C-alpha positions in Angstrom: 78.2 22.6 71.6 80.8 20.1 70.6 82.2 22.6 68.1 82.3 25.3 70.8 84.1 22.9 73.2 86.6 21.9 70.5 87.3 25.6 69.8 88.0 26.3 73.4 90.4 23.4 73.6 92.2 24.6 70.5 92.4 28.1 72.0 93.8 26.9 75.3 96.3 24.8 73.5 97.4 27.7 71.4 97.8 29.9 74.5 99.9 27.2 76.2 102.2 27.1 73.1 102.6 30.8 73.0 103.3 30.9 76.7 106.0 28.3 76.3 107.6 30.2 73.5 107.6 33.4 75.6 109.6 31.7 78.4 112.1 29.9 76.1 115.7 30.6 77.0 118.7 31.0 74.8 120.4 27.6 74.2 123.3 27.0 76.6 126.0 26.9 74.0 124.9 30.1 72.4 124.4 31.7 75.8 128.0 30.8 76.7 129.4 32.2 73.5 127.5 35.4 73.8 128.9 35.7 77.4 132.5 35.3 76.3 132.2 37.4 73.2 130.7 40.3 75.0 133.2 40.3 77.9 136.4 39.4 76.1 135.9 40.7 72.5 133.2 43.4 73.1 131.0 41.6 70.5 127.4 40.3 70.7 126.7 42.9 73.4 123.2 43.5 71.9 122.4 39.8 72.6 123.3 39.8 76.3 119.9 41.1 77.2 118.3 38.0 75.7 120.5 35.8 77.9 120.7 37.7 81.2 118.2 40.6 80.9 121.1 43.0 81.3 122.8 45.6 79.1 125.7 43.9 77.3 127.7 47.2 77.3 127.8 47.0 81.1 129.5 43.7 80.9 132.6 45.1 79.1 132.6 48.3 81.2 132.6 46.3 84.5 135.3 44.0 83.2 137.5 46.9 82.2 137.0 48.7 85.6 137.7 45.5 87.6 140.8 44.6 85.5 142.3 48.1 85.8 141.7 48.4 89.5 143.2 44.9 90.1 146.2 45.6 87.9 147.0 49.0 89.5 146.6 47.6 93.0 148.9 44.7 92.3 151.4 46.7 90.3 151.8 49.6 92.8 152.1 47.4 95.8 155.7 46.7 94.8 156.7 50.3 95.3 157.5 52.0 98.6 156.0 55.4 97.5 152.8 56.3 95.7 152.9 56.3 91.9 150.3 57.4 89.4 150.1 55.2 86.4 146.4 55.6 85.5 147.2 57.0 82.0 149.8 54.3 81.3 147.4 51.6 82.4 144.8 52.9 80.0 147.3 52.7 77.2 148.4 49.2 78.3 144.8 48.0 78.5 143.9 49.2 75.0 147.0 47.5 73.6 146.2 44.3 75.5 142.6 44.2 74.4 143.7 44.7 70.8 146.1 41.8 70.9 143.6 39.6 72.7 141.0 40.3 70.0 143.5 39.5 67.2 145.4 36.5 68.6 143.2 34.6 71.0 140.6 32.0 70.3 138.3 29.4 72.0 136.0 26.5 71.3 132.8 25.7 73.1 131.0 22.5 74.2 128.1 21.8 76.6 129.4 19.3 79.2 126.1 19.2 81.2 123.0 19.5 79.2 120.6 19.9 82.2 117.7 22.0 81.1 117.8 24.2 84.2 121.5 24.0 85.3 123.7 23.5 82.2 127.4 23.7 82.2 129.5 25.0 79.2 133.2 24.4 78.8 135.5 26.7 76.9 138.9 25.6 75.6 140.8 28.9 75.5 144.0 29.7 73.8 144.8 33.0 75.5 147.6 35.5 75.2 151.0 34.2 76.1 152.0 36.5 78.9 154.8 34.3 80.2 157.0 35.3 77.2 156.0 38.9 77.8 157.2 38.7 81.4 160.6 37.5 80.2 160.9 40.3 77.7 159.8 42.8 80.3 162.6 41.7 82.7 165.2 41.8 80.0 164.3 45.2 78.6 163.8 46.8 82.0 167.3 45.6 83.0 168.8 47.2 79.9 166.9 50.5 80.6 168.1 50.7 84.2 171.7 49.8 83.2 171.6 52.7 80.7 170.0 55.1 83.1 170.6 54.1 86.8 168.4 57.0 88.0 165.4 55.0 87.0 166.0 52.6 89.8 166.2 55.4 92.3 162.8 56.9 91.4 159.6 54.9 91.9 157.6 57.1 89.5 160.2 56.8 86.8 160.5 53.0 87.3 156.7 52.6 87.2 156.3 54.5 84.0 159.3 52.9 82.3 158.0 49.5 83.3 154.5 50.3 81.8 156.1 51.7 78.7 158.1 48.4 78.1 155.1 46.3 79.1 152.8 48.0 76.6 155.4 47.7 73.8 156.0 44.0 74.6 152.3 43.1 74.7 151.8 44.4 71.2 154.0 41.5 69.9 152.4 38.8 72.1 151.0 35.7 70.4 148.6 33.0 71.7 149.6 30.0 73.7 149.8 26.7 71.9 147.9 24.7 74.6 144.4 25.5 75.5 143.1 26.0 79.1 139.6 24.8 80.0 137.2 26.9 82.0 133.6 26.2 82.9 130.5 28.4 83.0 127.6 27.2 85.1 124.2 28.6 84.3 120.9 28.4 86.2 117.4 29.6 85.5 116.8 33.2 86.7 114.4 32.8 89.6 112.7 36.2 88.8 112.3 35.5 85.1 112.5 31.9 83.8 113.1 33.1 80.2 116.5 34.2 81.3 119.7 32.7 82.7 122.0 33.8 85.4 125.6 32.8 86.1 125.8 30.4 89.0 129.6 30.6 89.4 130.0 34.2 88.2 133.0 35.2 90.4 135.0 32.1 89.8 134.2 32.2 86.1 135.3 35.8 85.7 138.6 35.1 87.4 139.2 32.0 85.3 138.1 33.9 82.1 140.6 36.7 82.8 143.4 34.3 83.6 142.8 32.2 80.5 142.5 35.0 77.9 144.7 37.7 79.4 147.3 35.7 81.4 147.9 32.7 79.2 151.1 30.7 80.1 151.2 32.2 83.6 149.4 29.3 85.3 
């Protein structure tokens, strides 16, 4: 009887251990790095499912969609007539992502090691877009001086601006001073083996600003 009782206790203990292993979450630091890598660098997308239970490829697709929509909306608002720059923005985005992949960097540290609501801080050295803006203004002025008709046609002005912008971004380097951004995680209420972003909207905005608009803050 004692042996049988001992066996049951051991079996229950083993079941508890296995159960605990099944609900273990990715460590906060690693979870944060997977998040940034998948969104910014299109890396570690296969690991996103372990962190959030979502397809990592969707992270990058959603980011690209949001970035382009926001860029086009802001850019075209300065023109009095409708302009179509979808193709130019695609080319610009590809050039921008390539430069971000090659030039930017970040470091990571956990600033709040709470088991259920950790916070991860990233020190980001993003792409220096302040220098790009200066170059854009100078080159656009030269182009309009050489061909005044550009200034009289919104479509021509928009396309010329994007052409110069794309060329300039290909020479962009990283900023020298890092910018800190924070990711706040919390346990997924539907599956405690997963995380969810508590400050997802704010984090995505800060992430975009830090990596893609360095020097503009």
